[in-house]
N, C-alpha and C positions, 0 to 999 in steps of 0.2 A: 460374139466378138472373138477375134482370133488373137491370142497372146503368144508372142514369140519369146522363146527362152534361149539363152546362150547355149553354145555347144556343151554337151555334157550335162545339161539342165534336166529338169524333170521330164521334159518331153522325150528325151532319149533314154530314160531309166525305166526299169520294170516297175510294176506296182509295189512289189516287195521292197525294192531298193528305196522307193519314195517313202514307204512306211518307216523303214529303218532311219532314214535321214530326218524324219520328223520326230521319232521317239527318242533316239539316242541322245541328241542335244538336251532334251528335257531331263533325262535321267542323270546326265553329267551335271546339269545345273543343280538338281536336287541334292546329289551327293556332295558337290562342292559347298552348297549352302550348309549342309549338315556338318561337314568338316570344319567350316568356318565358325559355326556355333560352338563346337568343342574347343577350338583354339581360343575363342573369346572367353569362354568359361575358365579355361586353364590360366589365361593371362589375368583374369580378374582375381582368381585365387592366389596367384603369385603376387599380385599387387597388394592384397590384404596381408599376406605373410611378410612382405617387404616393409609395409608400414609398421607392423607390430615389432619387427626386428630392429628397426632404426628408431632410436629415441629422437625426441625433438631436437632440432639443431644439427643433426648429422646429415651430411649430404647424401643424396640418393645414389650418386655414382661411386661413393666410397665402398670399397670391397668389404664384405662381411667376413669376420673372423670365422675360421672353421670351428664348429662345436667340439668341445673337449669331452672325450669319453673316458671315464675312469676305469681302468682295467687293473683289478687286483692281481698280484702275482699268484701263480698256482700254489696252492697249499701242499706242502710236503708232509705226507703221513707215513711214518715209519711203521713197519709191520709189528714191531715189538710194542709200540705205543698202543696200537689197536688191540693187541692181545692183552696187555695189562689192563686196559680199560674194561675189557669184557670179563675179567676175573675178579670177583668180589674179595676184598681184603678181609682176613679173619680178625675177630676181635681179640685184643690183647688181654688176657686174663691171668691171674695168679694161680698157679697150680696148687692144688690142695695137698699140703704135707701129709704123708702117710708113714706108717711104721713108728719109728722113734721120732717123737715130735716134742719141740720145746714150746711151752705155753707161756704167754704173757697176759696176765690178768691185771686190770686197772679199775679204779673207781675214785670218785671225788670224796674226800673226807668231809663229813658234816654237811652234805648237800641237802638232806631232808629239811633241816632247820632253815636253810637259806631259801628253799622253795616255798616254805610257809610264809616267810617275811617278804621276799622279793621275787615274786613269780615272774614278772615281766623281764626284770634284769637277768634272772637266772635262765630264762628261755634264750635270750641273746647270747649270754655267756656260754651256755651249753652248745649252741650252734658252732661257736668258734672253737670250743674244746673238742668237739667231735671232728672238725676239719683238721685240726692239728694232729690228733691221734691217728686218724685214718691215713693221712698223708705220710706221717713218719713211719707207720707200720708197713704200708705198702711200698715205700721207698726202699726198704731193706728186705723185700721178698716175703713179707708176712701176709697172712690172710685173716681178715676180721670175719670170724664165723658166727659171732653172736654179739648183740648189744642188749643190755638190760638196764633201762634208765640211763644213768651216766656211766655204767660199767661196760668195759670193752673186754672181749675174749678173743685173743688172736693166737694163731698157730704159725710156727716157723719150722722149716726143715733144718736150719742151722742154729745152734745155741748162740754162736757168735753174732749172727745177724739180729737175733732177738735182743741181745744186750745193746748193740749199737742203736737199735730202734728205741729202746727204753731211754737211753741217755739223750738221744736227739730230741725226743718228745719232752723230756723233763726240762731241757734247756730252752726249748721254744715256749713252753708253758711259763717258765720263770721270766721270760722276756716280755710277756704280754701284760697289759694293764687290766687287772681284775678288780679295781677299786669299787666298781659299781655293785659288786656282790661280796665285798669284804674279803677278797682273795679266793683263789682256787688252788687247792693243794691236792695233787693226785698221788695216791699210793700205788705201788706196783709190786708184783711178785712173779718170779719165773721158776718153772720146774720142767724137767725133761723126763719122759717115760714113753713106754709103748702103750698105745691107746686102742680102744675099741671104737671103730668108726661105723656109724649108721646114718645113711642119708647125708645131710649137710652138717652133722654135729659130731662131737667127740664125747666119749663116755669112758668110765673106768677109774681106777684109783689115781692115776696122774692128775685127772681133772679135779677130783675131790681134794687132793693134797694141795694143789696150787691155789684153790679157792680158800682153803683153811689158812694157808700161809699168808694170803693177802689180808685176811681179817686181823692178823697180828700187826700189820704195818701201820705206819703213820703217814700223814700227807707229805709228799715230797720224797718219801723213802722208797728205795728199790731193793727188794729182798731176793736172794737166790737160795734155792734148795741145794743140798750137797751134790745131787746129780748134775745140776746145771753148772755149779762151780767147778766140778771136776772136768767138764768138757771145755770150759773156756779158760781154764787156768793158764794154759800155754799159748792162748791166742791174743789176750788183751795186752800183754807186754807191760809197759810203764804208763800206758794211757790212763788206766783206771786203777783203783785200789780195791781190794777185797777185805772187808772187815769181818772177823770171826765173832759171831754173836752167841755161839754155844748151842747146846741142844735145848729144844723146846717141845713141849707137848702141844699138839694141835687138837682142836675140838673134834671129837668123834673119830680121831685117827689113832689106831692102836700103837703104831711105832713112832717114837719121837723123831723129830727132824732136826738135823744140824743146819742152822740157819746162818747165812752170810749176808752182809750188806754191800751193795755195789756203790762205790764212791768215785766222784770225779772232782777235779780241782775247782770248777766253777759252779758246783751244786752244793746244797746244804749237806752237812755230814754228821751233825749232832742231833739226836732224836731221843725221846724218852724210851724207857724199856718197852720191849715188845708186849703186845696185848695177848700173850699166850697164857695157857693155864698155869704155867709156872710163875707168872708175874703177879698173880692174885693170891692173897693168903688163903690157903686151903690145906686139907690133909687127904684129899681124894686120891685113892690109889689108881695107878695106871692099868686099865684093863689089858689082858693078854690076848683077847680076841676081839673081833669086830662086832659091834652091836648090830643086830638085825631087828629092826622094828616091825611089828605087826600091827597094822592099823595106824591110828593117830594118837597113841597113848602119851608120847612125850609132849606133844603140843598141848594136850588137855591138862597134863600135870603142871606144865609151866603156867598156864592160865590160872589154875587154882592157887599156885604159890603167889602169883602177883597180887591177889586180892585177899589173902588170908595169912595169918601168922603160923598156922599149923595145918599140915596136910598129912594124912595117914594113908599108906598103901596097904590094903588088906587082900590076902589071897592064900591059897594052899601052899604048902612048903614046896620049894623048887620051881615055882611058877615064874620067878624072875623079878621079885619085888626089889631086892638089893641091887640088881643090875640096872633096873630102871632108875632107881634113886641115884646111883652113881652117874648115869648119863644125864639126868636132869641137872645134877649139881654142876657138871662141866658146862652145860648149856647156859646156865644162869650166872656163871662166875662174873661176867662183866656188869651184872646188875646190882651187885652187893659189894660196896667198898671195903667192908670188914671181912669179906671172904665167905666161903662155903665150907662147912665142916661135917664130916661123917662120924656119927657117934653111935 
């Protein structure tokens, strides 16, 4: 059967042209179908996003608001701020006084008996006492270099600052309520001298003298040595008064000390006589030299005297029997109301 094609049909084409005409339309159809599937998937995804973006009741043709993007302003960093942040700040500490130092020693009068009767109350009271003393001392440039129980040992580069610290602390202690422990009365003593410094502690005659001076004071009283009084005489003006208590012999100190009392208008000013060797009945002579103890002889003799009515020291001539007896007499003066007598 003869089939006729129009002009330009397959009969007039070469075999290669006929092949192209049969293959190309198929490829175009496949590519169009593939593009159509991509478009359908994109439209489906867009429809899902549109349904999630539109709450119920909102018309589909309503235009969607543009999403808001929060943009923080650029942070300005100054060079000096970054430099400061990278440099660690040094700790603020009180410099240790050296050379000529003014010492302030304190302790609570009668604290041992209160600890026995009211241990819990004393624990709380001592915590408050410590806070007041440390704050007052450090506020005036002082350094607390040692604490022994309720006793504070502080050093100052300036005698005037030590006096100001003592008055401040006494005022704050007086303002506190210590009724739970039947009152807290703190005695204080100040002395100035050149010290021997080793490690974190102070040694030498000035430390010994201020400790002995403190032992003569009463609760609430502030005592000054003659050295400290001389340094502050022109500094305190009319703020405080200095009361002359005369010369007193201090235990185990060869040279008597001229003692003064520091008084302020809002602090107690009347106290019993000092507890020095001169305040107790005795006829003990004042040694001209410092006693140098070898071993623990003084303590052993004191223990023997406490439990016996007669103690005899025996030894060869010149060994130091009389010197030991005088030292023991001075040490036990506070234990005998009728005094100690050398016969």
